[in-house]
N, C-alpha and C positions, 0 to 999 in steps of 0.2 A: 733321128730327130731328137733334138734336144728340147725337152718341155720342162718347165718349170712348176712347181705346185705350191699353193698356198695351204697351210694347215690351220684349222680351226679347232678349238676345244670346246666341248660343251659339257659341262658337268651335271650329273643326274645323282640325287639324294647324297651328294657330298661322298660317295663312295667308288663311283665308276666314272671313268671319262670315256667318252665316245670321241673318237677322231673321224673328222669329215676331211676328205680330200676333194678340193675343188680344182678341177684341172684348168689351167690357163691356155687362152688361145696364143698360137704363134703367129707372129707377125712377119709378112714377107713384103718387101718393096719391089715394085715393078721398074724397070730403068726409067720409064716415062715420068713415074711420079717423083724420083730421086732427082732427075734433072729439073723439074718444075720447082722443087723446093730448093735447089741451089740458086735459082734464079730469083728468090726472094731476097731483096736487099737488107732488110733489117734483121740483124741477129736475134733481137728479143723475139720477132715474130717467129722466125724458124724454131726457136727453142721452145716457144709456147705450143707450136703445131706438134713437134716431136713428143713434148710431154703428154699432150692430148691423145696422140696416137698410142702412146705405151698404155694408157688407161683402157684402150680397146683389148688389152689382153683380158680384161674381165667381161667382155662383151658376152651378152646383152645387158649386163648390169653397169652401164655407164651413161653419162649424160651427153645430151647434143647429138644423139643419133637418130636419124630417120629412115625408115624403109621407103625406097623410092618406087613408085609404079610409072610403067612407060618411060623408062630411062635405061641408058645402056649399062648402068651398074645397079646394085641391088640396094646399097646403103650409102648414105653420105654422113660425115661428122662435120659439125658446124664448129669453126674455130675463128672467132671474130668475123673479119671479112673474108675469111677463106673458107673452102669446102674441100673436104677431103672425101674421095669417092673410093668404096671399097667393097669388095666381094666377101662372103663369109661362107665357107664350108663347115656347117655345123657337125657333121660327122667325123671330121678330121680336126677339128679345132684350129683351123687356118683361117688367117685373115689376109687377104691380098690388097695392098695399098694401090690403086690403080691410077689415080690422078690427085693433084693438088692444085686448085684452081682459085683465083681470086674471084669472089662473087660480083658479077655484073650481068648485064641483061642476056649475055651469052652462055652462062654457066650452066643453066638447066636447058 
């Protein structure tokens, strides 16, 4: 498993440096989600969705995410008029992108 890490330095008393390693989440795309995003006609919208999904690497410290109740998927990411539905396995740091849908009366 290829996992990236973000390094943060904290200085204590100007003599010691404490290194904190924050593990980032791995993002996996389901085939259905890839097909749905390929159908989006506007390249700028696709790029924005991809950018917002990359921010999920730092989940739960990201914006636009809501935990869903009584839904097929556990979480949703709001990106303009689109919703990205995903699952998160906290013990393995894996995010599975399940669906990308345009928000309408049938989305939820």
